[in-house]
C-alpha positions as protocol buffer text, in pm:
chain_id: "A"
residue {
  index: 1
  type: MET
  ca { x: 475 y: -796 z: 1097 }
}
residue {
  index: 2
  type: THR
  ca { x: 715 y: -901 z: 1319 }
}
residue {
  index: 3
  type: HIS
  ca { x: 1020 y: -659 z: 1195 }
}
residue {
  index: 4
  type: PRO
  ca { x: 884 y: -351 z: 1059 }
}
residue {
  index: 5
  type: MET
  ca { x: 1223 y: -196 z: 1089 }
}
residue {
  index: 6
  type: ALA
  ca { x: 1370 y: -422 z: 835 }
}
residue {
  index: 7
  type: VAL
  ca { x: 1162 y: -258 z: 547 }
}
residue {
  index: 8
  type: THR
  ca { x: 1175 y: 123 z: 655 }
}
residue {
  index: 9
  type: ASN
  ca { x: 1475 y: 179 z: 430 }
}
residue {
  index: 10
  type: CYS
  ca { x: 1294 y: -4 z: 154 }
}
residue {
  index: 11
  type: ASN
  ca { x: 947 y: 170 z: 159 }
}
residue {
  index: 12
  type: ILE
  ca { x: 1135 y: 491 z: 130 }
}
residue {
  index: 13
  type: ASP
  ca { x: 1258 y: 342 z: -180 }
}
residue {
  index: 14
  type: MET
  ca { x: 912 y: 202 z: -274 }
}
residue {
  index: 15
  type: LYS
  ca { x: 757 y: 573 z: -229 }
}
residue {
  index: 16
  type: SER
  ca { x: 978 y: 687 z: -589 }
}
residue {
  index: 17
  type: LEU
  ca { x: 825 y: 371 z: -754 }
}
residue {
  index: 18
  type: ILE
  ca { x: 450 y: 489 z: -715 }
}
residue {
  index: 19
  type: SER
  ca { x: 517 y: 741 z: -1029 }
}
residue {
  index: 20
  type: ASP
  ca { x: 716 y: 490 z: -1234 }
}
residue {
  index: 21
  type: GLN
  ca { x: 591 y: 477 z: -1614 }
}
residue {
  index: 22
  type: ASN
  ca { x: 607 y: 80 z: -1564 }
}
residue {
  index: 23
  type: ARG
  ca { x: 247 y: 56 z: -1425 }
}
residue {
  index: 24
  type: SER
  ca { x: 355 y: -314 z: -1314 }
}
residue {
  index: 25
  type: ILE
  ca { x: 620 y: -158 z: -1118 }
}
residue {
  index: 26
  type: ALA
  ca { x: 374 y: 138 z: -929 }
}
residue {
  index: 27
  type: THR
  ca { x: 95 y: -133 z: -838 }
}
residue {
  index: 28
  type: LEU
  ca { x: 429 y: -351 z: -671 }
}
residue {
  index: 29
  type: ALA
  ca { x: 540 y: -71 z: -507 }
}
residue {
  index: 30
  type: ILE
  ca { x: 150 y: 61 z: -405 }
}
residue {
  index: 31
  type: THR
  ca { x: 78 y: -281 z: -273 }
}
residue {
  index: 32
  type: THR
  ca { x: 415 y: -306 z: -92 }
}
residue {
  index: 33
  type: LEU
  ca { x: 341 y: -16 z: 97 }
}
residue {
  index: 34
  type: LEU
  ca { x: 8 y: -82 z: 178 }
}
residue {
  index: 35
  type: LYS
  ca { x: 125 y: -424 z: 305 }
}
residue {
  index: 36
  type: THR
  ca { x: 425 y: -310 z: 493 }
}
residue {
  index: 37
  type: GLY
  ca { x: 332 y: 61 z: 601 }
}
residue {
  index: 38
  type: ASN
  ca { x: 226 y: 207 z: 933 }
}
residue {
  index: 39
  type: GLU
  ca { x: -157 y: 398 z: 958 }
}
residue {
  index: 40
  type: SER
  ca { x: 26 y: 712 z: 916 }
}
residue {
  index: 41
  type: SER
  ca { x: 212 y: 659 z: 578 }
}
residue {
  index: 42
  type: VAL
  ca { x: -108 y: 426 z: 471 }
}
residue {
  index: 43
  type: GLU
  ca { x: -296 y: 747 z: 497 }
}
residue {
  index: 44
  type: GLY
  ca { x: -59 y: 929 z: 268 }
}
residue {
  index: 45
  type: LEU
  ca { x: -89 y: 672 z: 53 }
}
residue {
  index: 46
  type: MET
  ca { x: -435 y: 611 z: 32 }
}
residue {
  index: 47
  type: LYS
  ca { x: -460 y: 992 z: -137 }
}
residue {
  index: 48
  type: GLN
  ca { x: -233 y: 862 z: -415 }
}
residue {
  index: 49
  type: ILE
  ca { x: -418 y: 510 z: -501 }
}
residue {
  index: 50
  type: THR
  ca { x: -713 y: 788 z: -570 }
}
residue {
  index: 51
  type: ASN
  ca { x: -538 y: 944 z: -917 }
}
residue {
  index: 52
  type: PHE
  ca { x: -335 y: 580 z: -973 }
}
residue {
  index: 53
  type: MET
  ca { x: -648 y: 379 z: -1001 }
}
residue {
  index: 54
  type: SER
  ca { x: -752 y: 584 z: -1327 }
}
residue {
  index: 55
  type: ASP
  ca { x: -430 y: 516 z: -1513 }
}
residue {
  index: 56
  type: ILE
  ca { x: -423 y: 106 z: -1472 }
}
residue {
  index: 57
  type: ALA
  ca { x: -582 y: -117 z: -1604 }
}
residue {
  index: 58
  type: ASP
  ca { x: -870 y: -350 z: -1443 }
}
residue {
  index: 59
  type: GLU
  ca { x: -621 y: -666 z: -1322 }
}
residue {
  index: 60
  type: PHE
  ca { x: -399 y: -420 z: -1142 }
}
residue {
  index: 61
  type: LYS
  ca { x: -705 y: -263 z: -992 }
}
residue {
  index: 62
  type: ILE
  ca { x: -801 y: -548 z: -839 }
}
residue {
  index: 63
  type: VAL
  ca { x: -464 y: -603 z: -696 }
}
residue {
  index: 64
  type: VAL
  ca { x: -453 y: -268 z: -562 }
}
residue {
  index: 65
  type: VAL
  ca { x: -813 y: -376 z: -393 }
}
residue {
  index: 66
  type: GLU
  ca { x: -729 y: -661 z: -281 }
}
residue {
  index: 67
  type: ALA
  ca { x: -444 y: -503 z: -65 }
}
residue {
  index: 68
  type: ILE
  ca { x: -624 y: -221 z: 60 }
}
residue {
  index: 69
  type: ARG
  ca { x: -878 y: -522 z: 178 }
}
residue {
  index: 70
  type: SER
  ca { x: -606 y: -699 z: 362 }
}
residue {
  index: 71
  type: LEU
  ca { x: -485 y: -339 z: 523 }
}
residue {
  index: 72
  type: CYS
  ca { x: -855 y: -249 z: 638 }
}
residue {
  index: 73
  type: LEU
  ca { x: -900 y: -641 z: 828 }
}
residue {
  index: 74
  type: LYS
  ca { x: -550 y: -585 z: 973 }
}
residue {
  index: 75
  type: TYR
  ca { x: -643 y: -281 z: 1118 }
}
residue {
  index: 76
  type: ILE
  ca { x: -991 y: -355 z: 1212 }
}
residue {
  index: 77
  type: LEU
  ca { x: -838 y: -649 z: 1439 }
}
residue {
  index: 78
  type: VAL
  ca { x: -584 y: -410 z: 1541 }
}
residue {
  index: 79
  type: LYS
  ca { x: -868 y: -161 z: 1678 }
}
residue {
  index: 80
  type: ASP
  ca { x: -1074 y: -448 z: 1836 }
}
residue {
  index: 81
  type: LEU
  ca { x: -787 y: -582 z: 2021 }
}
residue {
  index: 82
  type: ASN
  ca { x: -719 y: -235 z: 2175 }
}
residue {
  index: 83
  type: VAL
  ca { x: -1107 y: -166 z: 2287 }
}
């Protein structure tokens, strides 16, 4: 991400949407936070995802898993570059 500070305020608002009753909105909030968060914020988010996954339909689970996969690949590349 080229301008991480630009999304910081948005991420604060997104966190409240994770518990939205509309699962589409909650899924969008989680996937956005996974894509824009830093390592420390993502760690806490991963704990919340465990409970969230049991409450959503399979098509939403796929979207969340794909976002997690992208995140893992991103941090693997970062770790490889820092070694």
